[in-house]
C-alpha positions as CSV (number, residue, x, y, z in Angstrom):
1,X,1.4,-90.1,-88.4
2,X,-2.4,-88.9,-88.2
3,X,-1.4,-85.4,-88.7
4,X,0.9,-86.5,-91.8
5,X,-2.5,-88.2,-93.1
6,X,-4.4,-85.2,-92.8
7,X,-1.7,-82.8,-94.7
8,X,-1.4,-85.6,-97.7
9,X,-5.5,-85.7,-98.0
10,X,-5.2,-82.0,-98.0
11,X,-2.7,-81.7,-100.7
12,X,-4.7,-84.0,-103.1
13,X,-7.6,-82.2,-102.7
14,X,-5.8,-78.8,-103.7
15,X,-4.0,-80.0,-106.6
16,X,-7.2,-82.2,-107.7
17,X,-9.0,-78.7,-107.4
18,X,-6.1,-76.8,-109.1
19,X,-6.4,-79.6,-112.0
20,X,-10.2,-79.6,-112.4
21,X,-10.1,-75.3,-112.9
22,X,-7.9,-75.9,-115.6
23,X,-9.7,-78.4,-117.5
24,X,-12.8,-76.4,-116.7
25,X,-10.9,-73.0,-117.8
26,X,-9.1,-74.2,-121.1
27,X,-10.5,-76.0,-123.5
28,X,-7.6,-78.8,-124.5
29,X,-8.2,-78.6,-128.0
30,X,-8.8,-74.9,-128.6
31,X,-10.1,-73.1,-132.1
32,X,-7.4,-72.1,-134.2
33,X,-7.3,-68.5,-135.6
34,X,-5.2,-66.5,-137.8
35,X,-4.7,-63.5,-137.8
36,X,-4.5,-60.3,-140.4
37,X,-2.0,-58.3,-141.1
38,X,-3.1,-54.6,-141.3
39,X,0.4,-52.8,-142.1
40,X,3.8,-53.2,-141.9
41,X,6.3,-50.4,-141.6
42,X,9.5,-51.5,-142.9
43,X,12.9,-49.7,-141.9
44,X,16.2,-49.5,-143.9
45,X,18.2,-52.1,-141.6
46,X,15.8,-55.3,-141.6
47,X,13.8,-54.8,-138.9
48,X,9.8,-53.9,-140.0
49,X,7.0,-52.7,-137.6
50,X,4.1,-55.1,-137.6
51,X,0.6,-54.5,-137.0
52,X,-1.9,-57.1,-137.2
53,X,-5.7,-57.8,-135.8
54,X,-8.1,-60.6,-134.8
55,X,-12.0,-60.2,-134.3
56,X,-12.7,-63.1,-131.4
57,X,-16.4,-63.9,-130.9
58,X,-16.4,-63.6,-127.2
59,X,-14.6,-65.1,-123.8
60,X,-12.7,-68.1,-124.4
61,X,-9.6,-69.5,-125.7
62,X,-7.9,-69.4,-129.4
63,X,-5.4,-70.6,-130.8
64,X,-3.2,-68.1,-133.3
65,X,-1.4,-70.7,-135.6
66,X,0.9,-67.7,-136.9
67,X,3.6,-67.1,-134.9
68,X,5.2,-63.8,-134.5
69,X,9.2,-63.3,-133.8
70,X,9.4,-60.6,-132.0
71,X,12.6,-57.9,-130.6
72,X,12.5,-58.5,-127.4
73,X,10.6,-55.3,-125.3
74,X,8.3,-54.6,-128.5
75,X,5.3,-56.5,-128.1
76,X,2.0,-55.1,-126.9
77,X,-1.4,-56.6,-127.1
78,X,-4.5,-53.7,-127.5
79,X,-8.1,-55.3,-126.3
80,X,-11.4,-53.9,-124.2
81,X,-11.3,-57.2,-122.9
82,X,-8.5,-59.1,-120.7
83,X,-6.4,-60.9,-122.6
84,X,-4.1,-63.3,-121.4
85,X,-1.2,-64.5,-123.8
86,X,0.4,-68.2,-123.3
87,X,3.0,-69.4,-125.5
88,X,2.7,-73.5,-125.7
89,X,2.5,-76.3,-128.0
90,X,-0.5,-78.2,-129.2
91,X,-0.8,-81.0,-131.4
92,X,-1.7,-81.1,-134.6
93,X,-2.4,-83.9,-137.5
94,X,0.2,-84.1,-139.9
95,X,-1.8,-83.9,-143.5
96,X,1.0,-86.2,-145.8
97,X,0.1,-85.6,-149.9
98,X,1.2,-89.1,-150.3
99,X,0.5,-91.2,-146.8
100,X,2.9,-93.9,-147.7
101,X,6.3,-93.2,-148.6
102,X,8.5,-95.9,-147.4
103,X,8.7,-99.0,-145.4
104,X,9.2,-97.5,-142.2
105,X,8.0,-97.3,-138.4
106,X,7.3,-93.7,-139.2
107,X,4.9,-94.0,-142.0
108,X,3.6,-97.8,-141.0
109,X,3.0,-97.3,-137.0
110,X,-0.3,-98.6,-135.7
111,X,-0.3,-100.8,-139.3
112,X,-1.5,-104.3,-139.2
113,X,0.9,-105.8,-142.0
114,X,2.1,-108.9,-143.3
115,X,6.0,-108.5,-143.8
116,X,7.2,-110.9,-146.8
117,X,11.1,-112.0,-147.2
118,X,13.3,-112.6,-149.8
119,X,14.5,-115.9,-148.2
120,X,11.9,-118.5,-149.4
121,X,12.4,-120.2,-146.6
122,X,11.2,-117.6,-144.1
123,X,7.9,-117.8,-143.7
124,X,5.6,-114.3,-143.7
125,X,5.6,-112.3,-140.4
126,X,2.5,-110.4,-139.4
127,X,2.1,-108.4,-136.8
128,X,1.5,-104.6,-135.6
129,X,4.2,-101.6,-136.4
130,X,5.4,-99.9,-133.6
131,X,5.5,-96.1,-133.4
132,X,9.3,-94.9,-133.5
133,X,10.7,-93.3,-130.0
134,X,12.3,-90.5,-131.6
135,X,9.6,-89.0,-134.3
136,X,11.8,-87.6,-137.4
137,X,9.9,-84.7,-139.0
138,X,7.7,-85.6,-142.2
139,X,8.5,-83.9,-145.3
140,X,5.7,-82.0,-145.0
141,X,6.3,-80.9,-141.4
142,X,7.7,-77.6,-141.3
143,X,11.6,-78.0,-139.8
144,X,11.7,-74.3,-139.0
145,X,9.3,-74.4,-136.0
146,X,12.0,-75.6,-133.8
147,X,14.3,-72.1,-134.7
148,X,13.6,-68.6,-135.8
149,X,12.9,-68.0,-139.4
150,X,16.0,-65.4,-139.5
151,X,18.4,-67.7,-137.1
152,X,21.5,-65.7,-138.3
153,X,20.1,-61.8,-137.3
154,X,19.3,-62.8,-133.5
155,X,22.5,-62.5,-131.5
156,X,23.2,-65.3,-129.3
157,X,21.2,-67.9,-131.2
158,X,23.2,-71.3,-132.4
159,X,21.1,-73.5,-135.2
160,X,20.1,-76.7,-133.5
161,X,21.1,-79.8,-135.1
162,X,18.5,-82.5,-135.3
163,X,20.0,-86.5,-133.5
164,X,17.3,-89.0,-134.1
165,X,17.6,-93.1,-133.5
166,X,18.8,-94.6,-136.5
167,X,17.8,-98.2,-136.1
168,X,14.6,-97.1,-137.4
169,X,16.1,-96.2,-141.0
170,X,17.8,-99.8,-140.9
171,X,15.0,-102.1,-139.4
172,X,11.4,-102.3,-139.0
173,X,10.2,-102.9,-135.2
174,X,6.6,-104.9,-135.4
175,X,4.4,-106.8,-132.2
176,X,3.7,-110.2,-133.1
177,X,2.0,-112.7,-131.0
178,X,5.2,-114.1,-130.2
179,X,7.0,-110.9,-129.1
180,X,8.1,-107.6,-130.6
181,X,10.8,-108.3,-133.6
182,X,13.0,-106.4,-135.0
183,X,13.3,-107.3,-139.0
184,X,16.4,-105.7,-141.0
185,X,14.4,-104.1,-144.2
186,X,17.3,-105.5,-146.7
187,X,15.7,-108.8,-145.9
188,X,12.0,-107.4,-146.8
189,X,10.4,-108.3,-150.2
190,X,7.6,-106.5,-149.3
191,X,4.9,-105.5,-147.0
192,X,1.4,-106.5,-147.2
193,X,-0.8,-103.7,-145.1
194,X,-4.1,-105.0,-143.9
195,X,-5.0,-101.8,-142.0
196,X,-4.5,-98.5,-142.0
197,X,-1.8,-96.5,-140.1
198,X,-2.4,-94.8,-136.9
199,X,-3.4,-90.8,-138.1
200,X,-0.1,-89.0,-136.9
201,X,0.3,-85.8,-135.0
202,X,3.5,-83.2,-134.3
203,X,3.5,-80.6,-131.6
204,X,3.4,-77.4,-133.1
205,X,3.8,-74.5,-131.1
206,X,0.6,-71.7,-131.2
207,X,0.2,-68.2,-129.3
208,X,-2.9,-69.0,-126.9
209,X,-5.2,-66.3,-126.1
210,X,-7.5,-66.4,-123.0
211,X,-10.3,-63.6,-123.5
212,X,-12.2,-62.6,-120.3
213,X,-14.6,-60.1,-121.6
214,X,-16.3,-58.7,-118.6
215,X,-18.9,-56.2,-120.8
216,X,-19.9,-59.4,-123.4
217,X,-18.9,-58.3,-126.6
218,X,-20.6,-59.9,-129.8
219,X,-17.3,-59.4,-131.3
220,X,-14.1,-58.7,-129.3
221,X,-10.6,-57.0,-131.3
222,X,-7.4,-57.6,-130.6
223,X,-4.5,-55.7,-132.4
224,X,-1.1,-57.1,-131.6
225,X,2.0,-54.7,-132.2
226,X,5.5,-55.8,-132.4
227,X,9.1,-55.0,-134.3
228,X,10.6,-58.2,-136.0
229,X,13.2,-59.2,-138.4
230,X,12.9,-60.4,-141.9
231,X,11.8,-57.2,-144.0
232,X,13.5,-54.1,-145.7
233,X,13.2,-51.4,-148.0
234,X,16.3,-49.9,-149.8
235,X,15.8,-46.6,-151.8
236,X,17.6,-44.8,-154.7
237,X,17.8,-42.0,-156.8
238,X,17.8,-40.9,-160.2
239,X,18.9,-37.0,-161.5
240,X,18.0,-36.2,-164.5
241,X,20.0,-33.5,-166.4
242,X,18.7,-33.7,-169.6
243,X,17.4,-30.0,-169.2
244,X,20.6,-27.6,-168.4
245,X,18.8,-25.3,-165.9
246,X,16.2,-27.7,-164.5
247,X,16.4,-31.7,-163.2
248,X,14.1,-34.2,-162.6
249,X,14.3,-36.0,-159.4
250,X,12.7,-39.7,-159.2
251,X,12.5,-41.9,-156.2
252,X,11.8,-45.7,-156.2
253,X,11.7,-48.3,-153.5
254,X,13.1,-51.9,-153.3
255,X,11.3,-53.7,-150.6
256,X,12.2,-57.0,-150.0
257,X,9.7,-59.5,-148.1
258,X,11.2,-62.7,-145.8
259,X,8.5,-63.0,-143.1
260,X,5.3,-64.5,-144.8
261,X,2.8,-63.0,-147.3
262,X,1.2,-60.2,-147.2
263,X,-2.0,-60.3,-148.9
264,X,-3.4,-56.5,-149.3
265,X,-1.2,-54.9,-146.6
266,X,-0.6,-51.5,-146.2
267,X,3.2,-51.3,-146.9
268,X,4.7,-48.2,-144.6
269,X,8.6,-46.9,-145.6
270,X,10.3,-46.3,-142.5
271,X,13.3,-43.3,-142.9
272,X,15.3,-41.9,-139.9
273,X,17.8,-43.8,-137.6
274,X,15.9,-44.3,-134.3
275,X,17.3,-46.1,-131.0
276,X,16.4,-49.9,-131.3
277,X,18.6,-50.5,-128.2
278,X,17.3,-54.8,-128.3
279,X,16.8,-55.0,-132.0
280,X,19.5,-57.9,-132.2
281,X,17.6,-60.0,-129.2
282,X,14.5,-62.3,-130.0
283,X,11.9,-61.8,-127.4
284,X,12.1,-64.5,-124.6
285,X,8.2,-65.0,-125.5
286,X,9.1,-67.0,-128.4
287,X,9.6,-70.8,-128.3
288,X,12.4,-70.8,-130.5
289,X,14.9,-69.4,-128.0
290,X,15.3,-70.3,-124.6
291,X,17.0,-68.6,-121.5
292,X,20.3,-69.4,-122.3
293,X,20.0,-67.5,-125.7
294,X,18.4,-64.6,-124.6
295,X,21.2,-63.5,-122.3
296,X,23.2,-64.1,-124.0
297,X,22.3,-61.7,-126.4
298,X,21.7,-59.3,-124.2
299,X,25.6,-59.0,-124.2
300,X,25.8,-58.5,-127.2
301,X,26.7,-54.8,-128.7
302,X,24.0,-54.9,-131.8
303,X,25.2,-51.5,-133.0
304,X,28.4,-53.1,-134.9
305,X,27.5,-56.3,-135.3
306,X,23.4,-56.5,-136.6
307,X,24.1,-53.4,-139.1
308,X,22.6,-55.0,-142.6
309,X,25.1,-54.5,-145.4
310,X,22.3,-52.4,-146.9
311,X,22.5,-49.7,-144.0
312,X,26.3,-50.7,-143.8
313,X,27.6,-49.7,-147.2
314,X,24.9,-46.8,-146.9
315,X,26.9,-45.4,-144.2
316,X,30.0,-46.0,-145.5
317,X,29.1,-44.0,-149.0
318,X,27.5,-41.4,-146.8
319,X,30.8,-41.0,-145.1
320,X,32.9,-40.7,-148.4
321,X,30.7,-38.3,-150.3
322,X,29.3,-36.3,-147.3
323,X,32.6,-35.6,-145.5
324,X,33.1,-32.5,-147.2
325,X,29.9,-31.4,-146.5
326,X,29.3,-29.5,-143.2
327,X,25.9,-28.8,-141.9
328,X,25.2,-25.3,-141.1
329,X,21.4,-23.5,-140.7
330,X,21.7,-22.5,-144.4
331,X,21.2,-26.3,-145.1
332,X,17.7,-26.7,-143.4
333,X,15.6,-23.9,-144.4
334,X,12.5,-25.9,-143.4
335,X,12.3,-24.9,-139.3
336,X,8.8,-25.6,-139.3
337,X,10.0,-29.2,-139.2
338,X,9.1,-30.6,-135.7
339,X,8.6,-33.7,-133.8
340,X,10.9,-37.0,-133.9
341,X,13.2,-37.3,-136.6
342,X,11.7,-40.4,-138.2
343,X,9.3,-40.2,-141.3
344,X,6.8,-42.4,-142.5
345,X,5.4,-43.1,-146.2
346,X,2.8,-45.0,-147.0
347,X,3.2,-46.7,-150.5
348,X,-0.7,-48.3,-150.1
349,X,-1.8,-51.7,-150.0
350,X,0.3,-54.2,-151.1
351,X,0.1,-58.0,-151.8
352,X,4.0,-60.1,-152.0
353,X,4.6,-63.8,-151.3
354,X,7.6,-64.5,-148.9
355,X,10.9,-64.2,-150.7
356,X,9.4,-61.8,-153.4
357,X,10.8,-58.3,-153.8
358,X,8.8,-55.3,-155.3
359,X,10.3,-52.4,-157.2
360,X,7.6,-48.9,-156.9
361,X,7.8,-45.4,-157.7
362,X,8.0,-43.6,-154.5
363,X,7.9,-39.7,-155.1
364,X,9.4,-37.4,-158.7
365,X,9.7,-33.3,-158.6
366,X,11.7,-30.9,-160.5
367,X,14.3,-28.4,-159.2
368,X,17.2,-25.7,-160.5
369,X,20.7,-27.1,-160.7
370,X,23.7,-26.0,-161.0
371,X,26.6,-27.7,-162.4
372,X,29.8,-27.2,-160.4
373,X,33.3,-28.7,-160.3
374,X,34.1,-29.9,-156.7
375,X,37.3,-30.0,-155.3
376,X,37.2,-31.2,-151.6
377,X,41.1,-31.0,-149.1
378,X,40.9,-33.1,-146.1
379,X,42.4,-32.2,-143.2
380,X,45.1,-35.1,-142.2
381,X,46.4,-33.7,-138.9
382,X,45.2,-35.4,-135.6
383,X,44.6,-34.5,-132.4
384,X,47.8,-32.8,-131.6
385,X,48.5,-31.2,-134.4
386,X,50.9,-33.8,-136.7
387,X,50.2,-34.0,-140.3
388,X,50.4,-37.9,-141.9
389,X,52.6,-36.2,-144.4
390,X,56.0,-35.5,-144.3
391,X,56.3,-31.7,-143.9
392,X,59.1,-30.2,-145.5
393,X,60.2,-26.6,-146.4
394,X,59.8,-27.6,-150.2
395,X,57.4,-25.5,-152.7
396,X,57.4,-28.4,-155.0
397,X,53.3,-28.2,-156.3
398,X,52.3,-31.6,-156.0
399,X,48.3,-32.2,-156.9
400,X,46.0,-33.0,-153.8
401,X,42.5,-33.9,-153.7
402,X,40.2,-35.1,-156.1
403,X,38.2,-32.5,-158.4
404,X,34.8,-34.4,-159.9
405,X,32.2,-32.6,-162.0
406,X,29.3,-32.7,-159.4
407,X,25.5,-31.3,-159.2
408,X,24.7,-29.0,-157.1
409,X,20.5,-28.7,-155.8
410,X,18.1,-28.6,-153.2
411,X,15.5,-31.3,-152.4
412,X,12.6,-30.8,-154.1
413,X,10.6,-33.2,-152.2
414,X,8.0,-32.3,-149.4
415,X,9.8,-35.3,-147.1
416,X,13.4,-35.6,-146.1
417,X,15.7,-37.2,-148.5
418,X,17.5,-40.5,-146.7
419,X,21.0,-41.8,-147.5
420,X,20.5,-43.9,-150.7
421,X,22.5,-44.1,-154.2
422,X,21.6,-41.7,-156.9
423,X,22.6,-42.0,-161.1
424,X,23.0,-39.0,-162.9
425,X,21.6,-39.4,-166.7
426,X,21.5,-37.5,-169.6
427,X,19.4,-37.8,-172.4
428,X,18.8,-41.5,-171.8
429,X,22.7,-41.9,-170.8
430,X,23.8,-42.6,-167.7
431,X,26.6,-40.2,-166.5
432,X,27.9,-41.6,-163.0
433,X,26.3,-42.7,-159.4
434,X,27.2,-41.5,-155.6
435,X,25.7,-41.5,-152.7
436,X,23.3,-39.0,-151.3
437,X,23.0,-38.3,-147.4
438,X,20.1,-37.5,-145.3
439,X,19.0,-33.9,-146.6
440,X,15.4,-32.0,-145.0
441,X,13.1,-30.7,-147.6
442,X,14.6,-27.1,-149.2
443,X,18.4,-28.8,-147.8
444,X,21.3,-28.4,-150.4
445,X,22.7,-31.1,-151.4
446,X,25.8,-32.0,-153.9
447,X,26.8,-35.5,-155.6
448,X,29.4,-36.1,-157.5
449,X,29.1,-37.4,-161.4
450,X,32.2,-38.1,-163.0
451,X,35.9,-37.4,-162.1
452,X,36.8,-33.7,-164.0
453,X,40.0,-34.3,-166.2
454,X,40.3,-31.0,-167.8
455,X,40.2,-28.6,-164.9
456,X,43.7,-29.1,-162.8
457,X,44.3,-28.1,-159.4
458,X,47.7,-27.8,-157.1
459,X,48.2,-27.0,-153.9
460,X,51.2,-26.4,-151.3
461,X,51.5,-26.0,-147.5
462,X,54.6,-24.8,-146.1
463,X,55.5,-24.6,-142.2
464,X,57.4,-21.7,-141.4
465,X,59.6,-23.3,-139.0
466,X,61.9,-20.6,-138.3
467,X,58.8,-18.2,-136.9
468,X,57.4,-21.0,-134.3
469,X,56.8,-20.4,-131.0
470,X,57.0,-22.4,-128.0
471,X,53.7,-23.2,-125.9
472,X,53.3,-25.5,-122.8
473,X,49.9,-27.0,-122.6
474,X,48.9,-29.3,-120.0
475,X,52.8,-29.7,-119.2
476,X,53.3,-31.0,-122.9
477,X,55.3,-28.6,-125.3
478,X,53.8,-27.5,-128.1
479,X,55.0,-25.3,-131.4
480,X,52.4,-22.7,-132.4
481,X,53.5,-22.8,-136.5
482,X,52.2,-20.7,-139.5
483,X,51.6,-22.4,-142.4
484,X,51.5,-21.1,-145.9
485,X,49.1,-22.2,-148.7
486,X,49.1,-21.9,-152.0
487,X,46.5,-23.1,-154.6
488,X,46.8,-23.1,-157.8
489,X,44.0,-23.5,-160.5
490,X,43.9,-23.9,-164.2
491,X,40.5,-24.3,-166.6
492,X,41.4,-26.0,-169.7
493,X,37.7,-25.8,-171.1
494,X,36.4,-24.2,-173.6
495,X,33.7,-22.8,-171.4
496,X,33.6,-21.0,-168.0
497,X,33.4,-23.2,-164.9
498,X,31.7,-22.6,-161.5
499,X,34.7,-24.3,-158.9
500,X,33.3,-25.2,-155.7
501,X,36.3,-25.3,-153.0
502,X,36.5,-26.7,-149.7
503,X,39.4,-26.8,-147.7
504,X,39.8,-28.3,-144.3
505,X,42.4,-27.8,-142.0
506,X,43.6,-27.3,-138.0
507,X,43.9,-24.3,-136.4
508,X,43.4,-20.3,-136.1
509,X,43.1,-18.8,-140.0
510,X,45.4,-15.8,-140.6
511,X,44.4,-14.7,-144.1
512,X,42.8,-15.7,-147.2
513,X,42.4,-14.5,-150.7
514,X,39.2,-14.0,-152.7
515,X,37.2,-13.8,-149.1
516,X,36.5,-17.4,-148.8
517,X,33.5,-18.5,-146.1
518,X,35.3,-19.8,-142.8
519,X,33.6,-22.3,-140.5
520,X,33.8,-24.1,-137.5
521,X,33.9,-27.9,-138.1
522,X,33.3,-30.6,-135.1
523,X,36.4,-30.9,-133.3
524,X,36.8,-33.4,-130.4
525,X,37.4,-33.2,-127.2
526,X,40.9,-34.2,-127.4
527,X,42.5,-31.9,-130.1
528,X,44.3,-28.6,-129.5
529,X,43.1,-27.2,-132.2
530,X,39.9,-26.0,-133.6
531,X,38.8,-27.8,-137.0
532,X,37.7,-25.3,-139.5
533,X,36.9,-25.1,-143.2
534,X,37.5,-22.3,-145.7
535,X,34.8,-22.4,-148.9
536,X,35.4,-20.8,-151.9
537,X,32.8,-20.3,-154.9
538,X,35.1,-19.4,-157.9
539,X,34.1,-18.3,-161.9
540,X,37.0,-19.6,-164.2
541,X,36.7,-18.4,-167.3
542,X,37.8,-20.8,-170.6
543,X,41.8,-21.1,-170.3
544,X,42.1,-18.8,-167.0
545,X,44.5,-20.2,-164.6
546,X,44.1,-18.4,-161.0
547,X,46.2,-18.3,-157.8
548,X,44.7,-18.9,-153.8
549,X,46.5,-17.9,-151.3
550,X,45.8,-18.8,-147.7
551,X,47.7,-18.8,-144.1
552,X,46.6,-19.9,-141.0
553,X,48.9,-21.2,-137.6
554,X,48.5,-24.6,-135.8
555,X,49.7,-26.0,-132.8
556,X,52.1,-29.1,-133.2
557,X,53.0,-31.4,-130.5
558,X,56.7,-31.8,-130.0
């Protein structure tokens, strides 16, 4: 028994010592400060790199009221002092523009009142208004403290719903000398307030910095770096071809801010496709999430679900417009480019409120260009050589592919062109719009302007079934089949045109007229044929008709 008492006494002493140490170390109401946003780097998919700074007087405890919502694993603090961070809730007063909005326990809590009733036979009741058991947020209280600012952007997050008391909406509860009364508001004529209500406060989340500076600096710098969601930029280009030999290339950016107010903040535009593995996961350090939400988000594939609309449309457009363009060594003449292909462009210090957008010009240059008629013919064979079209021995001419008037030029900027829409104009008139894919400085690009109707093309391919040979590959039967192709070109214009023709096919080239360039395309590991491309550059005179012939052999699964 004595031993048990001794243990209890020791436990009490230890607990009291810890409590006193915490009370000595932490100020229950630390000074509240705000950080300064130094720079914001914007990706095109809604992610932003935010750099903030603080200058603290010295060692102590401080509450930062502008809270970050960082991507998981991206929040870092740099300071010469030892800084510990705790995300916690602290009471803050609620400042109402109108102190009394209604007859409710929420607004009149703590006030001494006299309640007068509609019924004349009822005597007034005097008492003190009782604080509600569950406080509803006031109109001036930001309800977004209970969830992320962009909850629909974070995986695994479900929007919480408020569930409060309904009795406070229908009744006024007061304490009188004779006991507690619950008065139905429908019977109240008016309320006479004899003393002011108790000032109300609400617990708000803060980021508490506990700074231990052994060197006793007068001013302790603190830098905070993290990724978050809610800001983006969208590029676009204009190609002015009013001059017949040299175009004017202009780039602009639309900057969208949905994070917080930017006041003289350096804005950086980021191009590239960095790997952000947890870009969809809100850090567990945020008080707007919990462990259940955090672990659920970790199991979501962010590559598909969390691609922004802008990036999704950009990639779709890029796939559509660059499907006929393969990267070769000639496409990347600037081999002195070094480092990781993520590029930052500073557009200076900008001020932008939350919810605002800004349009800013970012580049302008000139470059020689060539007007070409572009024809791209897609390879429709699958991994085992089967074609999506019905193969026949008929030599009927059938139009295949689309012919476009296009602009061929090289990137005139000293930095890469990022994937974005490009509008072509001439003499102030819009000629067309298409998508331009990524290109290194000096890299060759082609952009479609308008569908060509006055230059006609026909293509026909015939499989020579009588000359095919049977081959077995991994126990499967294939036929090595020769294919003969014929392409007819007809220029109805009264001026010469330069045709750029790209023909994709599967198999091995046998021969082709007019000396085209043959290159190997990307081939999957399951394909039994190499993927190849024939590229012709043909000059057609006014009214000229020309025939191109080619042949190749392809393995076709039986």
